[in-house]
DRENPA-3360 file (N, C-alpha, C; in nm, 2 decimals, always signed):
BEGIN
1 = XXXXXXXX = +8.73/+6.38/-0.40/+8.68/+6.25/-0.36/+8.64/+6.16/-0.48 ~ +8.56/+6.23/-0.56/+8.51/+6.16/-0.68/+8.63/+6.12/-0.77 ~ +8.73/+6.21/-0.78/+8.85/+6.17/-0.87/+8.92/+6.06/-0.81 ~ +8.93/+6.05/-0.68/+9.01/+5.93/-0.62/+8.93/+5.80/-0.64 ~ +8.80/+5.81/-0.63/+8.72/+5.68/-0.66/+8.74/+5.64/-0.80 ~ +8.73/+5.73/-0.90/+8.74/+5.70/-1.04/+8.89/+5.65/-1.06 ~ +8.98/+5.71/-1.00/+9.12/+5.66/-1.01/+9.14/+5.52/-0.96 ~ +9.08/+5.50/-0.84/+9.09/+5.36/-0.78/+9.02/+5.26/-0.87;
9 = XXXXXXXX = +8.91/+5.29/-0.93/+8.84/+5.20/-1.02/+8.92/+5.17/-1.14 ~ +8.99/+5.28/-1.20/+9.08/+5.26/-1.31/+9.20/+5.17/-1.27 ~ +9.25/+5.20/-1.15/+9.37/+5.12/-1.11/+9.32/+4.98/-1.09 ~ +9.21/+4.96/-1.03/+9.16/+4.82/-1.02/+9.14/+4.75/-1.15 ~ +9.09/+4.83/-1.25/+9.06/+4.77/-1.38/+9.19/+4.73/-1.45 ~ +9.30/+4.81/-1.44/+9.42/+4.78/-1.51/+9.53/+4.72/-1.44 ~ +9.52/+4.71/-1.30/+9.64/+4.66/-1.23/+9.64/+4.51/-1.20 ~ +9.52/+4.45/-1.22/+9.52/+4.30/-1.20/+9.58/+4.22/-1.31;
17 = XXXXXXXX = +9.65/+4.12/-1.27/+9.71/+4.03/-1.38/+9.60/+3.93/-1.41 ~ +9.63/+3.85/-1.51/+9.53/+3.76/-1.56/+9.49/+3.65/-1.46 ~ +9.58/+3.61/-1.37/+9.55/+3.51/-1.27/+9.44/+3.56/-1.17 ~ +9.44/+3.69/-1.14/+9.34/+3.74/-1.05/+9.25/+3.84/-1.12 ~ +9.22/+3.82/-1.25/+9.14/+3.91/-1.32/+8.99/+3.90/-1.28 ~ +8.93/+4.02/-1.26/+8.80/+4.02/-1.21/+8.72/+4.11/-1.31 ~ +8.60/+4.08/-1.34/+8.52/+4.16/-1.44/+8.50/+4.30/-1.39 ~ +8.48/+4.39/-1.49/+8.45/+4.53/-1.45/+8.32/+4.54/-1.37;
25 = XXXXXXXX = +8.23/+4.46/-1.40/+8.10/+4.47/-1.32/+8.13/+4.44/-1.18 ~ +8.21/+4.34/-1.15/+8.25/+4.31/-1.01/+8.32/+4.42/-0.95 ~ +8.42/+4.48/-1.02/+8.49/+4.59/-0.97/+8.40/+4.71/-0.93 ~ +8.31/+4.74/-1.02/+8.22/+4.85/-0.99/+8.12/+4.82/-0.88 ~ +8.08/+4.70/-0.87/+7.98/+4.66/-0.77/+8.05/+4.65/-0.63 ~ +8.18/+4.62/-0.63/+8.24/+4.59/-0.50/+8.33/+4.71/-0.46 ~ +8.34/+4.82/-0.53/+8.43/+4.92/-0.50/+8.41/+4.99/-0.36 ~ +8.28/+5.00/-0.33/+8.25/+5.06/-0.19/+8.29/+4.96/-0.08;
33 = XXXXXXXX = +8.28/+4.83/-0.11/+8.32/+4.73/-0.01/+8.47/+4.73/+0.00 ~ +8.54/+4.75/-0.11/+8.69/+4.75/-0.11/+8.73/+4.87/-0.03 ~ +8.67/+4.99/-0.05/+8.72/+5.11/+0.03/+8.68/+5.09/+0.18 ~ +8.57/+5.03/+0.20/+8.52/+5.02/+0.34/+8.60/+4.91/+0.42 ~ +8.65/+4.80/+0.36/+8.70/+4.69/+0.43/+8.85/+4.66/+0.39 ~ +8.88/+4.67/+0.27/+9.01/+4.62/+0.22/+9.10/+4.72/+0.15 ~ +9.08/+4.84/+0.17/+9.17/+4.95/+0.11/+9.31/+4.94/+0.14 ~ +9.34/+4.87/+0.25/+9.48/+4.86/+0.30/+9.57/+4.77/+0.20;
41 = XXXXXXXX = +9.50/+4.69/+0.12/+9.57/+4.61/+0.03/+9.57/+4.67/-0.11 ~ +9.67/+4.65/-0.19/+9.68/+4.71/-0.32/+9.58/+4.64/-0.41 ~ +9.52/+4.72/-0.50/+9.41/+4.66/-0.59/+9.46/+4.55/-0.67 ~ +9.39/+4.44/-0.68/+9.42/+4.32/-0.76/+9.52/+4.23/-0.70 ~ +9.56/+4.25/-0.57/+9.65/+4.16/-0.51/+9.58/+4.04/-0.45 ~ +9.66/+3.95/-0.41/+9.61/+3.83/-0.34/+9.54/+3.88/-0.20 ~ +9.60/+3.98/-0.14/+9.55/+4.03/-0.02/+9.41/+4.08/-0.02 ~ +9.37/+4.14/-0.14/+9.24/+4.19/-0.16/+9.14/+4.07/-0.16;
49 = XXXXXXXX = +9.17/+3.97/-0.23/+9.08/+3.85/-0.24/+9.07/+3.79/-0.10 ~ +9.18/+3.78/-0.02/+9.17/+3.72/+0.11/+9.09/+3.81/+0.20 ~ +9.11/+3.94/+0.19/+9.04/+4.03/+0.27/+8.89/+4.02/+0.24 ~ +8.85/+4.02/+0.11/+8.71/+4.02/+0.08/+8.65/+3.89/+0.13 ~ +8.72/+3.78/+0.12/+8.67/+3.65/+0.18/+8.65/+3.66/+0.33 ~ +8.74/+3.72/+0.40/+8.73/+3.73/+0.54/+8.62/+3.82/+0.59 ~ +8.58/+3.92/+0.51/+8.48/+4.01/+0.55/+8.35/+3.97/+0.47 ~ +8.34/+3.86/+0.41/+8.23/+3.82/+0.32/+8.10/+3.84/+0.38;
57 = XXXXXXXX = +8.08/+3.82/+0.51/+7.94/+3.84/+0.57/+7.90/+3.99/+0.57 ~ +8.00/+4.07/+0.56/+7.97/+4.22/+0.57/+7.97/+4.28/+0.43 ~ +7.99/+4.21/+0.33/+7.99/+4.26/+0.19/+7.85/+4.30/+0.16 ~ +7.83/+4.40/+0.07/+7.70/+4.44/+0.03/+7.63/+4.34/-0.06 ~ +7.50/+4.35/-0.07/+7.43/+4.25/-0.15/+7.46/+4.27/-0.30 ~ +7.49/+4.40/-0.34/+7.53/+4.43/-0.47/+7.66/+4.35/-0.51 ~ +7.75/+4.36/-0.42/+7.88/+4.30/-0.44/+7.87/+4.15/-0.45 ~ +7.79/+4.09/-0.36/+7.77/+3.94/-0.35/+7.70/+3.90/-0.48;
65 = XXXXXXXX = +7.61/+3.97/-0.53/+7.54/+3.94/-0.65/+7.63/+3.94/-0.77 ~ +7.71/+4.05/-0.78/+7.81/+4.06/-0.89/+7.91/+3.94/-0.89 ~ +7.96/+3.91/-0.77/+8.05/+3.80/-0.76/+7.99/+3.67/-0.80 ~ +7.86/+3.65/-0.76/+7.79/+3.52/-0.80/+7.77/+3.52/-0.95 ~ +7.73/+3.63/-1.01/+7.71/+3.64/-1.15/+7.84/+3.61/-1.23 ~ +7.95/+3.66/-1.18/+8.08/+3.64/-1.24/+8.14/+3.50/-1.22 ~ +8.08/+3.42/-1.13/+8.12/+3.29/-1.10/+8.24/+3.29/-1.00 ~ +8.26/+3.40/-0.93/+8.36/+3.41/-0.83/+8.32/+3.33/-0.70;
73 = XXXXXXXX = +8.19/+3.33/-0.68/+8.14/+3.25/-0.56/+8.03/+3.17/-0.61 ~ +8.00/+3.06/-0.54/+7.89/+2.97/-0.58/+7.75/+3.04/-0.54 ~ +7.65/+3.00/-0.62/+7.52/+3.05/-0.59/+7.47/+3.01/-0.46 ~ +7.52/+2.89/-0.41/+7.47/+2.85/-0.27/+7.53/+2.94/-0.17 ~ +7.65/+3.00/-0.19/+7.70/+3.09/-0.09/+7.62/+3.22/-0.10 ~ +7.58/+3.26/-0.22/+7.49/+3.38/-0.23/+7.36/+3.36/-0.15 ~ +7.30/+3.24/-0.17/+7.17/+3.21/-0.10/+7.20/+3.21/+0.05 ~ +7.31/+3.15/+0.10/+7.34/+3.16/+0.24/+7.35/+3.30/+0.30;
81 = XXXXXXXX = +7.42/+3.38/+0.21/+7.44/+3.52/+0.25/+7.30/+3.59/+0.26 ~ +7.22/+3.57/+0.16/+7.09/+3.64/+0.17/+7.00/+3.59/+0.29 ~ +7.01/+3.46/+0.32/+6.94/+3.40/+0.43/+6.99/+3.46/+0.56 ~ +7.13/+3.48/+0.57/+7.18/+3.54/+0.69/+7.14/+3.68/+0.70 ~ +7.14/+3.75/+0.59/+7.09/+3.90/+0.59/+6.95/+3.90/+0.64 ~ +6.86/+3.81/+0.59/+6.72/+3.81/+0.63/+6.71/+3.78/+0.77 ~ +6.78/+3.69/+0.82/+6.78/+3.65/+0.96/+6.82/+3.77/+1.05 ~ +6.92/+3.84/+1.01/+6.97/+3.96/+1.08/+6.86/+4.07/+1.08;
89 = XXXXXXXX = +6.80/+4.09/+0.97/+6.70/+4.19/+0.96/+6.58/+4.15/+1.05 ~ +6.54/+4.03/+1.05/+6.43/+3.98/+1.14/+6.46/+4.00/+1.28 ~ +6.59/+3.97/+1.32/+6.63/+3.99/+1.46/+6.63/+4.14/+1.50 ~ +6.67/+4.22/+1.41/+6.66/+4.37/+1.44/+6.52/+4.41/+1.45 ~ +6.43/+4.36/+1.36/+6.29/+4.40/+1.37/+6.23/+4.35/+1.50 ~ +6.27/+4.23/+1.54/+6.21/+4.18/+1.66/+6.26/+4.26/+1.79 ~ +6.38/+4.30/+1.79/+6.44/+4.37/+1.90/+6.39/+4.52/+1.90 ~ +6.36/+4.57/+1.79/+6.32/+4.71/+1.78/+6.18/+4.73/+1.82;
97 = XXXXXXXX = +6.10/+4.63/+1.80/+5.95/+4.64/+1.83/+5.92/+4.68/+1.98 ~ +5.97/+4.61/+2.08/+5.94/+4.65/+2.22/+6.00/+4.78/+2.25 ~ +6.11/+4.82/+2.20/+6.17/+4.95/+2.23/+6.08/+5.06/+2.18 ~ +6.02/+5.04/+2.05/+5.93/+5.14/+2.00/+5.81/+5.15/+2.10 ~ +5.76/+5.04/+2.14/+5.65/+5.04/+2.23/+5.68/+5.10/+2.36 ~ +5.80/+5.08/+2.41/+5.85/+5.14/+2.53/+5.86/+5.29/+2.52 ~ +5.91/+5.34/+2.40/+5.92/+5.48/+2.38/+5.78/+5.54/+2.37 ~ +5.69/+5.47/+2.31/+5.55/+5.51/+2.30/+5.49/+5.52/+2.43;
105 = XXXXXXXX = +5.52/+5.43/+2.52/+5.47/+5.43/+2.66/+5.53/+5.55/+2.73 ~ +5.65/+5.57/+2.71/+5.72/+5.69/+2.78/+5.65/+5.82/+2.73 ~ +5.63/+5.83/+2.60/+5.57/+5.96/+2.56/+5.43/+5.97/+2.60 ~ +5.36/+5.85/+2.61/+5.22/+5.86/+2.66/+5.22/+5.91/+2.81 ~ +5.32/+5.86/+2.89/+5.33/+5.90/+3.03/+5.36/+6.05/+3.03 ~ +5.45/+6.09/+2.94/+5.48/+6.24/+2.94/+5.36/+6.32/+2.91 ~ +5.28/+6.27/+2.81/+5.16/+6.34/+2.77/+5.06/+6.35/+2.89 ~ +5.05/+6.24/+2.96/+4.96/+6.23/+3.07/+5.01/+6.33/+3.18;
113 = XXXXXXXX = +5.14/+6.33/+3.21/+5.19/+6.42/+3.31/+5.17/+6.57/+3.27 ~ +5.19/+6.60/+3.14/+5.17/+6.73/+3.09/+5.03/+6.77/+3.10 ~ +4.94/+6.68/+3.07/+4.79/+6.71/+3.08/+4.75/+6.74/+3.22 ~ +4.81/+6.66/+3.32/+4.78/+6.69/+3.46/+4.83/+6.83/+3.50 ~ +4.96/+6.86/+3.46/+5.02/+6.99/+3.48/+4.93/+7.10/+3.42 ~ +4.89/+7.09/+3.30/+4.80/+7.19/+3.23/+4.67/+7.20/+3.31 ~ +4.61/+7.09/+3.36/+4.49/+7.09/+3.43/+4.51/+7.17/+3.56 ~ +4.62/+7.15/+3.63/+4.65/+7.22/+3.75/+4.66/+7.37/+3.72;
121 = XXXXXXXX = +4.73/+7.41/+3.61/+4.75/+7.55/+3.58/+4.61/+7.61/+3.55 ~ +4.53/+7.54/+3.47/+4.40/+7.59/+3.44/+4.31/+7.61/+3.56 ~ +4.32/+7.52/+3.66/+4.25/+7.53/+3.78/+4.29/+7.65/+3.86 ~ +4.42/+7.68/+3.87/+4.47/+7.80/+3.94/+4.42/+7.92/+3.86 ~ +4.43/+7.91/+3.73/+4.38/+8.03/+3.65/+4.24/+8.06/+3.67 ~ +4.15/+7.95/+3.67/+4.01/+7.97/+3.70/+3.99/+8.03/+3.83 ~ +4.06/+7.99/+3.93/+4.04/+8.04/+4.07/+4.08/+8.19/+4.07 ~ +4.19/+8.22/+4.00/+4.24/+8.36/+4.00/+4.14/+8.45/+3.92;
129 = XXXXXXXX = +4.08/+8.39/+3.82/+3.98/+8.47/+3.74/+3.86/+8.49/+3.83 ~ +3.81/+8.39/+3.90/+3.70/+8.40/+3.99/+3.73/+8.50/+4.10 ~ +3.85/+8.50/+4.15/+3.88/+8.59/+4.26/+3.88/+8.74/+4.21 ~ +3.93/+8.75/+4.09/+3.93/+8.89/+4.03/+3.79/+8.93/+4.00 ~ +3.70/+8.84/+3.96/+3.56/+8.88/+3.93/+3.49/+8.92/+4.06 ~ +3.52/+8.84/+4.17/+3.46/+8.88/+4.29/+3.51/+9.01/+4.34 ~ +3.64/+9.03/+4.33/+3.70/+9.16/+4.37/+3.64/+9.27/+4.29 ~ +3.63/+9.25/+4.16/+3.57/+9.36/+4.07/+3.43/+9.39/+4.11;
137 = XXXXXXXX = +3.35/+9.28/+4.15/+3.21/+9.31/+4.19/+3.21/+9.38/+4.32 ~ +3.29/+9.35/+4.41/+3.30/+9.42/+4.54/+3.34/+9.56/+4.52 ~ +3.44/+9.58/+4.43/+3.48/+9.72/+4.40/+3.37/+9.80/+4.34 ~ +3.29/+9.74/+4.24/+3.18/+9.81/+4.19/+3.07/+9.84/+4.29 ~ +3.05/+9.74/+4.38/+2.95/+9.76/+4.49/+2.99/+9.88/+4.58 ~ +3.12/+9.89/+4.61/+3.17/+10.00/+4.70/+3.16/+10.13/+4.62 ~ +3.19/+10.13/+4.49/+3.18/+10.25/+4.41/+3.03/+10.30/+4.41 ~ +2.94/+10.21/+4.39/+2.80/+10.25/+4.39/+2.76/+10.30/+4.52;
145 = XXXXXXXX = +2.80/+10.24/+4.63/+2.77/+10.29/+4.76/+2.82/+10.43/+4.78 ~ +2.95/+10.46/+4.74/+3.00/+10.59/+4.75/+2.92/+10.69/+4.67 ~ +2.89/+10.65/+4.55/+2.81/+10.75/+4.47/+2.67/+10.77/+4.54 ~ +2.61/+10.67/+4.59/+2.48/+10.68/+4.66/+2.49/+10.78/+4.78 ~ +2.59/+10.75/+4.86/+2.60/+10.84/+4.98/+2.65/+10.98/+4.94 ~ +2.73/+10.99/+4.84/+2.77/+11.13/+4.80/+2.64/+11.20/+4.75 ~ +2.55/+11.14/+4.67/+2.43/+11.20/+4.63/+2.34/+11.24/+4.75 ~ +2.33/+11.15/+4.85/+2.25/+11.18/+4.97/+2.30/+11.30/+5.04;
153 = XXXX = +2.44/+11.30/+5.05/+2.50/+11.42/+5.12/+2.48/+11.54/+5.05 ~ +2.48/+11.54/+4.91/+2.46/+11.66/+4.83/+2.31/+11.70/+4.84 ~ +2.22/+11.61/+4.85/+2.08/+11.65/+4.85/+2.04/+11.71/+4.98 ~ +2.11/+11.68/+5.09/+2.07/+11.74/+5.22/+2.15/+11.86/+5.24;
% end
């Protein structure tokens, strides 16, 4: 895997002609985007440039920054990209908030149900313990009565 990436970067570095020459910094910054979106085009071809432009909104911030630094795209495009990214992140943050709250409410309901179930189990256990204690006391009482009557019978 690593060898193919290195080979692809080397191919990208040496296969472009001067009309489509891109700096090494751009190649290194955009290699992941190339493999993710435009690997069907041969490196350095017109198709790669068209593909990168068509998927521009999905390019990584690193690639956009390198392209802007190399003068491949205008700084205004870079600012628009970052603004769109920020807007998308805010939208995700806004939609994920209620879901987290909903999940928290679900887990709170589960905890409440579990607490009630535990309370029921404890109540049954207390009743069972009390029943056993009463039974044990009755058993002890009967044992003492037997001993008492056995002694009485032995004395007479």
